[in-house]
C-alpha positions in Angstrom: 51.6 18.7 27.3 53.3 16.2 29.7 56.9 16.6 30.6 58.6 14.0 28.4 61.4 13.2 30.9 58.9 12.5 33.7 56.5 10.4 31.6 59.2 8.6 29.6 60.6 7.5 33.0 57.1 6.4 34.1 56.6 4.4 30.9 60.1 3.0 31.2 59.3 1.8 34.8 56.0 0.3 33.6 57.7 -1.5 30.8 60.4 -2.9 33.2 57.6 -4.1 35.5 55.9 -5.7 32.5 59.1 -7.4 31.5 59.7 -8.7 35.0 56.2 -10.2 35.1 57.0 -12.0 31.8 60.2 -13.4 33.2 58.3 -15.7 35.5 56.3 -17.3 32.7 59.0 -18.1 30.1 61.4 -21.0 30.0 65.0 -20.6 31.3 66.3 -19.8 27.8 63.8 -17.0 27.3 64.5 -15.9 30.9 68.1 -15.1 30.0 67.2 -13.4 26.8 64.5 -11.3 28.4 67.0 -10.2 31.0 69.2 -9.1 28.2 66.3 -7.2 26.7 65.6 -5.5 30.0 69.1 -4.4 30.4 69.1 -3.2 26.8 66.5 -0.5 27.7 69.4 1.5 29.1 71.9 0.3 26.5 72.7 1.4 22.9 70.8 -0.2 20.0 73.9 -2.1 19.2 73.5 -4.3 22.2 70.0 -5.2 21.2 71.1 -6.0 17.6 73.8 -8.4 19.1 71.0 -10.1 20.9 69.0 -10.4 17.6 72.0 -11.9 15.8 72.8 -14.3 18.6 69.2 -15.6 18.5 69.1 -15.9 14.7 72.1 -18.3 14.9 70.1 -20.7 17.1 67.9 -23.5 15.6 64.4 -22.4 14.9 61.8 -23.2 17.6 58.9 -21.6 19.4 61.1 -20.7 22.3 63.7 -19.1 20.0 61.1 -17.2 18.0 59.2 -15.8 21.0 62.5 -14.7 22.6 63.5 -13.1 19.3 60.1 -11.3 19.1 60.7 -9.9 22.6 64.1 -8.5 21.5 62.7 -7.0 18.3 59.9 -5.4 20.4 62.7 -3.8 22.5 64.3 -2.5 19.3 61.1 -0.9 18.1 60.5 0.6 21.5 64.0 2.1 21.5 63.5 3.8 18.2 60.0 5.1 19.0 61.1 6.6 22.4 64.2 8.1 20.8 62.1 10.1 18.4 62.9 8.0 15.3 59.8 6.0 14.7 60.6 5.3 11.0 63.5 3.1 12.1 61.0 1.0 14.2 59.3 -0.2 11.0 61.6 -3.1 10.2 61.7 -4.7 13.7 57.9 -4.3 14.0 57.4 -6.1 10.7 59.6 -9.0 11.8 57.9 -9.1 15.2 54.5 -9.3 13.5 55.8 -12.1 11.1 56.9 -14.2 14.2 53.6 -13.7 15.9 51.7 -15.0 12.9 53.6 -18.3 13.1 52.2 -19.3 16.5 49.1 -19.0 18.7 50.7 -16.5 21.2 48.0 -14.2 22.8 50.6 -12.4 24.9 52.8 -11.5 21.9 49.8 -10.5 19.8 48.5 -8.1 22.5 52.0 -6.5 22.9 52.3 -6.2 19.1 49.0 -4.3 18.9 50.1 -1.9 21.7 53.5 -1.3 20.1 51.9 -0.6 16.7 49.6 1.9 18.3 52.6 3.6 19.9 54.4 3.6 16.5 51.4 5.1 14.6 51.0 7.7 17.3 54.7 8.7 17.0 54.1 9.1 13.2 51.1 11.3 13.8 48.5 8.8 12.7 46.2 9.4 15.6 43.2 7.5 14.3 45.1 4.4 13.4 47.0 4.6 16.8 43.7 4.7 18.7 42.4 1.7 16.7 45.4 -0.4 17.7 45.1 0.7 21.3 41.4 -0.2 21.4 42.2 -3.7 20.0 45.1 -4.1 22.4 43.4 -3.2 25.7 41.0 -6.2 25.9 43.7 -8.6 24.8 46.2 -7.2 27.3 43.5 -7.6 30.0 42.9 -11.2 28.9 46.6 -12.2 29.2 46.8 -10.2 32.6 49.4 -7.8 31.2 48.0 -4.9 33.2 51.1 -2.7 33.0 51.0 -2.4 29.2 47.2 -2.2 29.2 47.4 0.9 31.4 50.0 2.4 29.2 47.6 1.9 26.3 45.0 3.9 28.2 47.6 6.6 28.7 48.7 6.7 25.1 45.2 6.5 23.6 44.2 10.0 24.6 47.5 11.8 23.9 46.9 12.7 20.3 43.4 13.9 20.9 44.5 16.1 23.8 47.6 17.5 22.0 45.9 18.5 18.7 44.0 21.8 18.0 42.8 23.1 21.4 39.9 24.9 19.7 38.5 21.5 18.6 37.0 19.6 21.6 35.5 16.9 19.4 35.7 13.5 21.0 37.2 14.9 24.3 34.4 13.3 26.3 35.4 9.9 24.8 39.0 10.6 25.8 37.9 11.3 29.4 35.9 8.1 29.4 39.0 6.1 28.3 41.2 7.8 30.9 38.6 7.1 33.7 38.5 3.5 32.7 42.3 3.3 33.0 42.3 5.0 36.4 39.6 2.7 37.7 41.9 -0.3 36.8 45.1 1.4 37.9 43.8 2.3 41.4 43.1 -1.4 42.2 46.5 -2.6 40.9 49.3 -3.1 43.4 51.7 -1.4 41.0 50.3 2.2 40.5 53.0 3.6 38.2 50.4 4.6 35.6 48.1 6.2 38.1 50.0 9.5 38.1 50.2 9.7 34.3 46.5 8.9 33.8 45.5 11.6 36.2 47.8 14.1 34.4 46.3 13.3 31.1 42.8 13.7 32.6 43.7 17.1 33.9 44.8 18.1 30.4 41.5 17.0 29.0 39.5 19.1 31.5 41.8 22.1 30.7 40.9 21.8 27.1 37.2 21.9 28.1 38.0 25.0 30.3 37.0 23.1 33.4 40.0 24.3 35.5 38.6 23.1 38.9 38.4 19.5 37.7 41.7 20.0 36.0 43.4 21.2 39.2 41.9 18.2 41.2 43.4 15.6 38.9 46.6 17.6 38.6 46.9 17.3 42.4 46.1 13.6 42.3 48.9 13.1 39.7 51.5 15.0 41.7 50.7 13.3 45.0 51.0 9.9 43.4 54.4 11.0 41.8 55.6 12.1 45.3 54.5 8.7 46.6 56.6 7.1 43.9 59.7 9.0 44.9 59.7 12.3 43.0 60.9 15.2 45.1 61.2 18.1 42.5 58.1 18.9 40.5 58.7 18.4 36.7 58.2 21.2 34.2 54.9 20.0 32.8 53.3 19.8 36.2 54.6 23.3 37.1 53.3 24.7 33.8 49.8 23.2 34.2 49.5 24.3 37.9 50.4 27.8 36.8 47.6 27.8 34.1 45.0 26.4 36.5 45.9 29.0 39.2 45.7 31.8 36.6 42.1 30.9 35.6 41.1 30.3 39.2 42.5 33.7 40.2 45.0 32.3 42.7 47.8 34.9 42.0 50.1 33.9 44.8 50.3 30.2 43.8 50.4 31.2 40.1 53.5 33.4 40.6 55.3 30.6 42.5 54.6 28.0 39.9 55.4 30.4 37.0 58.8 31.2 38.6 59.6 27.4 38.7 58.6 27.1 35.1 61.0 29.9 34.0 63.8 28.1 35.8 63.4 25.2 33.3 63.7 27.4 30.2 67.5 26.9 29.4 67.1 23.1 29.2 63.6 22.8 27.5 63.2 20.7 24.3 61.5 22.1 21.2 58.2 20.4 22.1 58.4 21.7 25.7 59.2 25.3 24.5 56.1 25.6 22.3 54.1 24.2 25.2 55.6 26.9 27.4 54.8 29.8 25.0 51.3 28.4 24.3 50.4 28.5 28.0 52.2 31.7 28.6 50.1 33.3 25.9 47.0 31.9 27.5 47.8 33.4 30.8 48.6 36.8 29.3 45.3 36.7 27.5 43.5 36.0 30.7 45.5 38.8 32.4 44.9 41.1 29.4 48.6 41.6 28.9 48.3 41.7 25.1 51.8 43.0 24.2 53.3 40.0 26.0 50.7 37.8 24.4 52.1 38.9 21.0 55.6 38.0 22.0 54.5 34.6 23.2 52.5 34.1 20.0 55.5 34.9 17.8 57.8 32.5 19.7 55.1 29.8 19.6 54.7 30.3 15.8 58.5 29.9 15.4 58.6 26.6 17.3 55.4 25.4 15.4 57.3 25.8 12.1 60.2 23.9 13.6 57.9 21.1 14.8 56.1 21.0 11.4 52.6 21.0 12.7 49.8 22.8 10.8 47.5 22.6 13.8 50.0 24.3 16.0 50.7 27.0 13.4 46.9 27.6 13.4 46.9 27.9 17.2 49.8 30.4 16.9 48.1 32.6 14.3 44.9 32.6 16.5 46.9 33.8 19.5 48.4 36.6 17.4 45.1 37.6 15.8 43.5 37.8 19.2 46.4 39.9 20.6 46.5 42.3 17.6 42.8 42.8 17.7 42.9 43.8 21.4 45.9 46.1 20.7 43.8 47.8 17.9 46.3 46.9 15.1 43.9 46.0 12.3 46.5 45.4 9.5 48.4 42.9 11.6 45.2 41.3 12.8 44.0 41.0 9.1 47.2 39.3 8.1 46.8 36.8 10.9 43.1 36.2 9.9 44.1 35.4 6.3 46.6 32.9 7.6 44.0 31.4 9.9 41.5 31.0 7.0 44.1 29.2 4.9 45.1 26.8 7.7 41.5 26.2 8.8 40.6 25.0 5.3 43.3 22.4 5.4 42.8 21.5 9.1 39.0 21.3 8.6 39.6 18.8 5.8 42.0 16.9 8.1 39.4 17.0 10.9 36.7 15.7 8.7 39.0 12.9 7.6 39.8 12.1 11.2 36.1 12.1 12.1 35.3 9.9 9.1 38.1 7.5 10.1 36.7 7.4 13.7 33.3 6.6 12.4 34.7 3.9 10.2 36.6 2.6 13.3 33.4 2.5 15.3 31.7 0.7 12.5 34.5 -1.8 12.2 34.6 -2.3 15.9 30.9 -2.9 16.0 31.2 -5.3 13.0 33.9 -7.2 14.7 31.8 -7.4 17.9 28.9 -8.7 15.9 31.1 -11.3 14.3 32.5 -12.2 17.7 28.9 -12.5 19.1 28.0 -14.7 16.1 31.1 -16.9 16.7 30.2 -17.1 20.4 26.6 -18.2 19.5 27.9 -20.8 17.0 30.4 -22.0 19.7 27.5 -22.3 22.2 25.4 -24.2 19.7 28.3 -26.6 19.0 28.8 -27.1 22.7 25.1 -27.7 23.1 25.1 -30.2 20.3 28.1 -31.9 21.8 26.4 -32.0 25.1 23.2 -33.4 23.7 25.3 -36.0 21.8 27.2 -36.8 24.9 24.0 -37.2 26.9 22.6 -39.5 24.2 25.7 -41.6 24.2 25.7 -41.7 28.0 22.0 -42.7 27.9 22.7 -45.5 25.5 25.6 -46.6 27.5 23.5 -46.6 30.7 20.7 -48.5 28.9 23.3 -51.1 27.7 24.7 -51.4 31.3 21.2 -51.7 32.8 20.2 -54.3 30.1 23.4 -56.3 30.7 22.8 -56.1 34.4 19.3 -57.3 34.0 20.4 -60.2 31.9 23.1 -61.1 34.5 20.4 -61.0 37.2 18.3 -63.3 35.1 21.2 -65.7 34.6 22.0 -65.5 38.3 18.4 -66.3 39.2 18.4 -69.2 36.7 21.7 -70.5 38.2 20.3 -70.2 41.7 17.1 -72.0 40.7 19.1 -74.7 39.0 21.3 -75.0 42.1 18.3 -75.2 44.4 16.7 -77.7 42.0 19.9 -79.8 42.1 20.0 -79.7 45.9 16.4 -80.7 46.0 16.9 -83.6 43.7 20.0 -84.7 45.6 18.2 -84.4 49.0 15.3 -86.4 47.5 17.7 -89.1 46.3 19.5 -89.3 49.7 16.2 -89.3 51.6 14.9 -92.1 49.4 18.1 -94.2 49.9 17.9 -93.7 53.6 14.3 -94.6 53.8 14.3 -97.5 51.3 17.7 -99.1 52.0 18.8 -98.3 55.5 15.3 -98.2 56.8 14.6 -101.6 55.3 17.7 -103.0 56.8 16.9 -101.7 60.2 13.3 -103.1 59.9 14.8 -106.6 58.9 17.0 -106.5 62.0 14.0 -105.6 64.2 12.1 -108.6 62.7 15.0 -110.9 63.2 15.4 -110.0 66.8 11.6 -110.3 67.4 11.8 -113.9 66.0 14.1 -115.0 68.9 12.6 -117.0 71.7 13.1 -114.8 74.7 12.2 -117.7 77.1 15.4 -119.5 76.2 17.6 -116.5 77.0 19.5 -115.9 80.2 19.1 -112.8 82.2 22.2 -111.1 80.7 21.1 -112.1 77.2 17.6 -110.7 77.9 19.2 -107.4 79.0 21.3 -107.3 75.9 18.2 -108.2 73.8 16.3 -105.3 75.4 19.1 -102.9 74.7 19.5 -103.9 71.1 15.8 -103.6 70.5 15.7 -100.1 72.0 18.8 -99.0 70.0 17.3 -100.4 66.8 14.0 -98.6 67.4 15.9 -95.4 68.1 18.1 -95.8 64.9 15.0 -96.6 62.8 13.2 -93.4 64.1 16.3 -91.3 63.6 16.6 -92.5 60.0 13.0 -91.8 59.3 13.3 -88.3 60.9 16.5 -87.6 58.9 15.0 -88.8 55.7 12.0 -86.5 56.3 14.1 -83.5 57.2 16.3 -83.8 54.2 13.3 -82.9 52.0 10.2 -82.3 54.1 7.0 -82.5 52.2 5.4 -79.8 54.3 8.0 -77.2 53.1 6.8 -77.6 49.6 3.1 -77.7 50.5 2.6 -75.3 53.4 5.9 -73.3 53.4 8.3 -72.5 56.1 5.7 -72.2 58.9 4.1 -75.6 58.2 7.4 -77.3 57.8 8.7 -75.9 61.2 5.6 -76.9 63.0 5.8 -80.5 61.7 9.5 -80.7 62.5 9.0 -79.5 66.1 6.1 -81.9 66.6 8.2 -84.9 65.4 11.4 -83.9 67.3 9.4 -83.5 70.6 8.2 -87.1 70.4 11.5 -88.9 70.8 13.9 -86.5 72.6 14.4 -85.3 76.1 14.8 -81.7 74.9 11.5 -79.8 74.6 11.3 -77.4 71.7 8.9 -74.4 71.7 8.0 -72.8 68.3 6.7 -69.2 68.1 5.4 -68.0 64.7 3.6 -64.9 63.5 -0.1 -65.5 63.0 0.0 -64.7 59.2 3.5 -65.6 58.1 3.4 -65.5 54.2 5.2 -67.7 51.7 8.7 -66.6 50.6 10.9 -67.6 47.7 11.7 -71.3 47.6 15.4 -70.8 48.2 14.8 -68.5 51.2 12.4 -71.0 52.8 14.8 -73.9 52.1 17.9 -72.1 53.5 16.1 -70.8 56.6 14.7 -74.2 57.3 18.1 -75.8 56.9 19.7 -73.2 59.3 17.0 -74.0 61.9 17.5 -77.8 61.4 21.3 -77.4 61.8 20.9 -75.3 65.0 18.4 -77.8 66.5 20.7 -80.7 65.7 23.6 -78.9 67.5 21.3 -78.4 70.5 20.4 -82.1 70.6 24.1 -83.2 70.3 26.0 -80.7 72.4 23.9 -78.4 74.5 22.8 -80.8 77.2 19.7 -78.6 77.4 16.2 -79.4 78.7 14.4 -76.7 76.7 15.0 -74.7 73.4 13.0 -72.0 71.7 12.5 -71.3 68.0 11.1 -67.8 67.2 10.3 -66.2 63.8 9.6 -62.5 63.4 8.8 -60.7 60.1 9.4 -56.9 60.1 10.1 -54.5 57.2 10.9 -57.3 54.7 13.3 -58.7 57.2 12.9 -62.3 58.6 14.5 -62.7 62.0 15.1 -66.3 63.2 16.1 -66.7 66.9 17.1 -70.1 68.4 17.9 -70.3 72.1 18.6 -73.1 74.6 19.3 -73.4 78.4 22.2 -75.7 78.0 25.9 -75.5 79.0 26.8 -72.8 76.5 29.2 -72.6 73.6 32.6 -74.4 73.9 35.7 -73.9 71.7 35.2 -77.2 70.1 31.6 -76.4 69.2 32.5 -72.9 67.8 35.0 -74.5 65.3 32.5 -77.0 64.0 31.6 -77.4 60.4 27.9 -76.9 61.2 28.3 -73.3 62.4 30.4 -72.5 59.3 27.5 -73.8 57.1 25.0 -71.6 59.0 27.2 -68.5 58.3 27.5 -69.4 54.7 23.8 -70.0 54.2 22.9 -66.6 55.9 25.4 -64.6 53.9 24.3 -66.4 50.7 20.8 -64.9 51.3 22.4 -61.4 51.9 21.7 -61.7 55.6 23.7 -61.9 58.9 24.2 -64.4 61.7 25.1 -63.5 65.3 25.8 -65.8 68.2 26.0 -65.1 71.9 26.7 -67.4 74.8 27.6 -67.4 78.5 28.9 -70.5 80.3 26.0 -72.4 81.9 23.4 -70.1 80.4 23.0 -71.6 77.0 23.4 -70.2 73.5 21.4 -67.6 71.4 21.6 -67.7 67.6 20.1 -64.7 65.7 19.8 -64.9 61.9 18.4 -62.0 59.9 17.8 -62.3 56.1 16.0 -60.1 53.6 12.9 -61.7 52.1 10.4 -61.2 49.3 6.9 -62.2 50.0 5.0 -64.3 47.4 1.6 -65.1 48.8 -0.1 -65.4 52.2 -0.2 -68.9 53.9 -2.4 -70.0 56.8 -0.5 -71.0 59.9 -1.8 -72.7 63.0 0.0 -72.2 66.3 
């Protein structure tokens, strides 16, 4: 058995660490209360009860109730560790009632651990193990590693401490302890590592595997020294002595046994029957049967004091074995009768324990199946929600796409109406220019031609000649302007034909020579695109005629990757500040951007101007072009 002072200190340190971890997660009010709980570990129960009464006077709330639950847990722990577990019943019941009022995973996990500790103190080993098995995964889930490792330590205690002749379930105990060690060795706070290794050494001693027992016993003591222990506790000395006895290391056995005997005056009842049990075991191994009888009698006396039938059974077995080897048949027969009586009761108890453990395994498996079923149902619900979400998202996307499609249709309709409006307006303005202004200019020409030039003086003849030339120029300009406002060729032959006609006409009456370069198979584009590109070209050529003072200009169209590039260059004087601020250039930029394209301009003084317009196009049909 483990030295209670040593392992109670270990558990106390773990609980303090666990409480300190909880301090960082609670609100300030709970912080102050928990500090009071921590201090109460070393204080009388009256201090804890004052904490309870103070909290009960506060208004009910989740923070108040969780703080009260922590203090009640400290009360229950106090009574369990002081050896009075029955007094822990009331605070545990109140703790459980508070947990049931809220969704509080941390409190629920701690309650299961404390109930396991409580049942273990009452001797209900099967129920205690059930609580520990439920507590461990929940403690892990809420990251309460300290208490989880304590649960591993506590879970195997009852199995190890009961009848040593019964090794049923000891392999399971070893498995639990190994799981705890695997977790403890990775945790920064390794307070439980020593206790887990000590319990594991006890389990191997019960299986008579003393080499393994000695290995884990050394691990436990080395970790205890690392944690600050200088003097080896009684339990460690006793177990080392037993291991050295069975491993025939007499020198070390004597040293350890001498240390064990130095503890005798201050041993508790539980520690004394441990002492006499292991002393009898060593004397049996050394064939010192008279001393074995003395140890057995002392062990039987303390077993009666402790009130444990299983320990009384062990004591009678020790005495029976000793009397048999001492050839005292009467005394051996008396011990055998006592053994038979106790075995009947312990066999029934053992069967009950085994049945309870089987029921526990069944309940655990049933709970796992329910958990798996709930997990499957949850996954199905999540999948249904996901499918429903995808359907809603699909409908929403379809609605957005349909709305966008309708908007694009409306935009196209608006653009077509706008273009149609521009076309009609241009047709009206072109007709007015041709019919009204053109007619007026023609009338003026006829009136001038009716004058008798023979009657005019030389100055009058010069004036007449100038007026005639200006009227001819104005009449041609009006005709060209009317034609360019709505060229018939743009509708009939497309952009290529309209530009060809435009260049031919402009080259007839101007000093600037325009050169047009087109692809051999330029197709037709959307009406708006052709109209805007033609208008841009017209605006640029008009600027050249008015401001460039050029002798030559070039118009180049290139179609590449659904992009139409229009380049207009001249060899004039270049771009001036007044020209760059004109309304015409602003119109060019607006037209290019309206088509989703770009316009770039570059100029050097005396080297002319280069305009480059790039717009995306959609081809409709091929059109023949003639260069």
